[in-house]
C-alpha positions, 0 to 999 in steps of 0.5 A: 499499500502506498502513501502519497503523502509521506513527504519528502525522505532523505536517506543517508547512506547508500549501501544495502540497507540504505538502498533497501530503506530507499527502494521500500520509502519510494514503494509507499510513494515518497519522494527519496533522495540518497547521499552517499560520498562514493560515486556508486552505490555499495562502494564500502561495507556493502562491496565485498562481504561472505555473501551469505543470507543466514539465518543460520548464523544468527547467533549473537557474539554476547557471551563470555566465551566471546570475552576470553576468546578475544582475550586469548588472541589479543596478540595473535596477529591471525587470530579469527577475532582481534582487539587492539588492546590501546584503549579508547572510551568509545570502544570501553563504552561499547564492550561495557555495553557488550558485556552487560548484553551477556544475559540476554544472549537467548533472547537476542539470538532467537529475535535475530534468527526470526528477522532473518527468516522474515528477511529471506523472503523479502530480499527474494522479493525485491530480486524478483520484483526488480529482476535483479541478478546477484550470482544467487545459490540456493544451495543452503550453508554448511556449518563445519565442526573439527571437534566432538565439543565444537559440534555438541556446542553447535547443537545447543544453539541449534537448539535456539535457533529452532526456537526461531523456527529455523530447520537445519539439521546435523550431518556425519563426515559422510554427509559433509561429503556428499553435500560438498564433494570439492571439501577435503578435510577431516571433520568431526560433523556439521549442520546444514541449513537448506533455507539459507542461500547467498549472492553478490551483495554488491550485484543486488545492492546497485541493481536496486538502486538502479530500480530506485532511480527508475521509481524516481529517486534522486541519487546525490553520490559523491557527495558529502553531507556536511551536517543536518539541522532540524529546522524548527516547523520546517523539517530537516535540512541537509547540508552538503557538496559535491566532492565532483563539482567545482563549485566549492559552495555547501548546497542545501536541501530540505526534507520532511524527514530523514533516515541515517544509515550511513554504517559507522558513520552513523554514530556521528551523524546521531550525535549532531543529531542529539542521539546515541548510537554507539555503533562500534567499526567491526573490520572483516576481511575477505578475499575473491579468488578468481577462477578462470581455468575449468580445473580451478571452477571444478575444484571450487565448491559450490556450497557455502560453508562456514568453518567455525573454529576458522570463523571463515565463511564462504560463497561461490559467485558464479562460476568464475568467482569464489568468496572467502570471508572472515576475521573480526578486528576492533580497530576503530576506523581503520580500513588498511590491509593487513597481511597478517590478517589475509594469509589465513584466509588464502591458506584455509582455501589450499587446505581445504580446496588444494586443487583451486589456484589461489594465484588471482586473489583479491584482498577486501576489508570492511567496517561492520556498523555494529551495536553492543547488543548485535541487534539493529538499530531500527527506530525513531530518534528524540525528533519525530524526523529523525529515524535509524536503521544502521547497527547490522554488524556481520548480518547487514546482507541477511537483516537489510531486506526486513529492517528496511521495511520496518523503517519505511513503515515507522517514517510512513505512518500516520503523524510522522509525515510532513 
């Protein structure tokens, strides 16, 4: 249902959350302008993630086991979880809230898996309605465990995911080989989720951005948002400047409402608007292995994998690309690509897919906007003209479609429109 009176809306950010938000607002009849500092959509955290749309990976990280691992791995450069010991007020406040959320581990995990299941349906609908090819593979996701203790811990997580409505079942080493014949290595067991799927987040988001343009959105790319000002009784004023224009003057555009989908930049924008959105930039790394030869393509897997011990996920993106992603690094706003973080991803490929060449590997790093309780921040701000859809952490691709639907409904609820 559309609402032709929902007004003029600014969406800050053209990653997957911003573009899905804009699309849903357009479908409700809003006039939408998207702002992003990059020249195209999906050029930052939505560029080269692990590719999994994974309700099976909905377990939140808030546990004492995670805390202990973080301490243990603090001085191990290639560890799956790495925390820079250098203190900062932001990091300390975030960590304090993270620990305070441990008692809600089960509740938040169940909430997340329910959102993820619903989100998958919304994303499929958007892709179908707009005819977006994003290298989707409907082959499920296979979680791998090297020991009995790891497998039994995963069984407890499976019981929790089942409370949220997810079906995933245990598989033996023989069944693992049947599900993914290219995989090499010895595993104690695994869990397989047939309903999960994979795809290229960049291709999906850029395709949906084109759909937004067709629906009438204004796409202000290569744009620095300098400030957002709440005018008394006159909506929201966005002060911005094009980085491609020779004109140094600030441009001003007025809107009825604003939705902040700015990833790790959302915290700064929220502070200027009188709100506290405690997102922390958690760096993740990926490699894209190009598979030019038929022998490489045959040696690479098609089923999406998650190696729980290494904290590595994989996705096949068409016949000639293989994405491998993993690690979490707490190191502030820092997108440096460190060899010590990339090497474990390449070595993992060589161990488990020895017939696949890694001579053509493209590394990447992005900053996940993560809230301390691991739940996305989808709500109205202190001012009724301000809304947020951010803080999705490692599940931005998985949860973006459902939170976009939710925030669009919130923005267009009766009484919110200008």
